[in-house]
C-alpha positions in Angstrom: 0.0 0.0 0.0 1.5 3.3 -1.0 1.1 6.8 0.3 -1.9 8.8 -1.0 0.1 12.0 -1.3 0.2 11.8 -5.0 -3.2 13.6 -4.6 -3.1 17.3 -3.8 -4.7 18.7 -0.7 -7.5 20.2 -2.8 -8.2 16.8 -4.4 -8.3 15.1 -1.0 -10.7 17.7 0.4 -13.0 17.3 -2.7 -13.1 13.5 -2.5 -15.7 11.7 -0.4 -14.5 11.6 3.2 -14.0 8.4 5.1 -12.8 7.6 8.6 -10.9 4.6 10.1 -12.8 3.5 13.3 -10.9 2.2 16.3 -12.5 1.0 19.5 -10.6 0.6 22.7 -11.9 -1.7 25.5 -12.1 0.1 28.8 -13.8 -1.9 31.5 -14.8 0.2 34.5 -12.7 -1.8 37.0 -9.7 -2.6 34.6 -8.7 0.2 32.3 -5.5 -0.4 30.4 -2.4 1.8 31.0 -2.2 4.8 28.7 1.0 3.9 27.0 -0.1 0.3 26.3 -3.3 1.6 24.7 -1.4 4.1 22.5 1.0 1.4 21.4 -1.8 -1.1 20.7 -3.7 1.5 18.7 -0.6 2.1 16.5 -0.2 -1.7 16.0 -3.9 -2.0 15.2 -3.6 0.5 12.3 -0.5 -1.3 11.0 -2.3 -4.7 11.2 -5.2 -3.4 9.1 -2.9 -1.7 6.6 -1.0 -5.0 6.1 -4.0 -7.3 6.0 -4.6 -9.1 2.7 -8.2 -8.0 2.8 -6.9 -4.4 2.5 -3.8 -5.0 0.4 -5.0 -7.4 -2.3 -6.5 -5.6 -5.3 -9.8 -7.6 -4.9 -9.7 -7.8 -1.1 -13.0 -7.1 0.6 -11.6 -4.0 2.4 -9.4 -2.8 -0.4 -11.8 -0.3 -2.0 -12.7 1.2 1.3 -9.1 1.7 2.2 -8.3 3.2 -1.2 -11.2 5.6 -0.8 -10.1 6.5 2.7 -6.5 7.2 1.6 -7.7 9.3 -1.4 -9.3 11.7 1.0 -8.2 13.1 4.3 -6.6 10.4 6.6 -9.0 10.5 9.5 -9.1 8.1 12.5 -11.5 8.2 15.4 -11.2 6.3 18.6 -14.2 5.3 20.6 -14.4 3.4 23.8 -16.6 0.4 24.8 -17.1 -2.0 27.7 -19.2 -5.1 28.5 -21.9 -5.6 26.0 -20.8 -2.7 23.9 -17.4 -4.4 23.4 -19.0 -7.7 22.6 -21.3 -6.2 20.0 -18.3 -4.3 18.4 -16.4 -7.6 18.1 -19.2 -9.0 16.0 -18.6 -6.4 13.3 -15.9 -7.0 10.6 -12.6 -5.9 11.9 -9.4 -7.0 13.8 -8.8 -7.0 17.5 -5.2 -6.3 18.5 -4.0 -7.0 22.1 -1.2 -5.3 23.9 0.1 -6.1 27.4 -3.5 -5.6 28.7 -5.0 -3.2 26.2 -7.5 -4.4 23.5 -8.2 -2.3 20.4 -10.4 -3.3 17.6 -9.8 -1.6 14.2 -12.5 -1.7 11.5 -12.3 -1.0 7.7 -12.9 2.7 6.8 -16.5 3.9 6.7 -18.0 7.1 5.3 -17.7 10.1 7.7 -21.4 10.1 8.3 -22.0 6.3 7.8 -20.8 4.6 11.0 -22.4 1.3 11.8 -25.0 1.7 14.5 -23.2 -0.3 17.2 -20.1 1.9 16.7 -21.8 5.3 16.2 -23.4 5.2 19.7 -20.1 4.6 21.5 -18.5 7.5 23.4 -15.7 9.3 21.7 -14.8 12.2 23.9 -13.1 12.3 27.3 -11.3 9.0 27.1 -8.7 9.3 29.8 -6.1 6.8 30.9 -3.0 6.9 33.1 0.3 5.0 33.4 0.6 3.5 36.9 4.4 3.3 36.3 6.8 5.3 34.2 7.4 3.5 30.9 11.0 2.1 30.5 13.3 3.7 27.9 12.6 2.4 24.4 14.7 -0.2 22.7 17.0 1.8 20.4 16.7 -0.9 17.8 12.9 -0.6 17.6 10.5 2.0 16.1 9.4 4.8 18.5 6.5 7.2 18.2 7.5 10.3 20.1 4.6 12.3 21.4 4.7 16.1 21.7 5.4 16.9 25.4 4.0 20.4 25.0 0.5 19.3 23.9 -2.2 18.0 26.2 -4.3 15.3 24.5 -6.9 12.9 25.8 -6.0 9.2 25.5 -8.4 8.8 22.7 -6.9 11.7 20.8 -3.4 10.4 21.4 -4.3 6.9 20.2 -5.5 8.4 16.9 -2.3 10.3 16.6 -0.1 7.3 17.2 -2.1 5.5 14.6 -1.2 8.3 12.2 2.4 8.1 13.1 2.6 4.4 12.5 0.9 4.9 9.1 3.5 7.5 8.2 6.3 5.0 9.0 4.5 2.3 7.0 4.4 4.5 3.9 8.1 5.3 4.1 9.2 1.7 4.3 10.0 -0.5 1.3 8.3 -3.9 0.7 11.0 -5.9 2.4 11.0 -3.6 5.5 7.3 -3.9 5.7 7.4 -7.7 5.6 10.0 -7.9 8.3 8.2 -5.5 10.6 4.9 -7.4 10.2 6.7 -10.8 10.7 8.1 -9.5 14.0 4.6 -8.5 15.2 5.0 -4.7 14.7 7.2 -4.0 17.7 7.2 -0.3 18.6 7.2 2.0 21.6 5.3 5.2 22.3 7.2 7.7 24.5 7.1 11.3 25.5 10.5 13.0 25.3 11.6 16.1 27.1 10.8 19.4 25.3 14.5 19.8 24.5 14.7 16.3 23.0 11.5 17.0 21.0 13.0 20.1 19.6 16.1 18.2 18.5 14.0 15.4 16.9 11.8 17.8 15.0 14.6 20.0 13.6 17.6 17.8 13.0 16.5 14.3 12.2 14.2 14.7 9.1 11.9 12.0 10.6 8.2 12.1 9.5 6.0 14.4 11.6 2.2 14.1 12.2 0.4 17.5 12.0 -3.1 17.5 13.3 -6.0 18.8 11.1 -7.4 20.5 14.2 -10.9 19.0 14.2 -10.7 18.3 17.9 -8.8 19.3 21.1 -5.8 21.0 19.6 -5.1 23.8 17.0 -4.8 22.9 13.3 -1.2 22.2 12.2 0.0 21.2 15.7 2.8 18.6 15.5 1.7 15.6 17.6 4.0 12.7 16.7 7.5 12.2 15.4 7.6 8.8 13.7 11.0 7.2 14.3 12.0 3.8 12.7 15.6 2.5 12.4 15.2 2.4 8.6 14.4 6.1 8.5 17.2 7.4 10.7 19.9 9.4 9.0 
């Protein structure tokens, strides 16, 4: 799957708009750690992008993915628990599990055409915490660096790490994609210091996610720096 950026911004705005739905399982008495949820969301996006149903020309999700990538790349994260989660699992999609987080990703849908059982799920105010400070990332693995100077809900940040993972995917060649998938898409999400963020954003040339500004933060805000060993200068 290639990057959609052969289309101009005007063309992408004029195209029918689609969204990639993600649902995170948050049971009242057992919410996942924030970092685990962010990492699992990123892997869920990669899992769908690499799935044969999306990549094969005649795959059942291929046209929806092409239509989504021809327009603005939107992702929305909703939350579910109990019966809501069980109903979400009956819809076509893929559930990806982290250390304790569970995220289900679905093929893209029209912006105003969500399935009923997903449309009624809550989207705003998804908050999660890390009970312990995450360990430093393995330097040999991809890292999605989050902007330390932005305040984002967990749901917003999960969408942004999904964007970051997708930017990395587009930059890799076929062999690098195959190797990453075979390894299970190892990656880390970490928040650097403001000083480290400034260095990453000005000296490395790594891909940067800039938010469209539909929710929570101003348009054009840099949210994620997408770091992969294959992309490091």
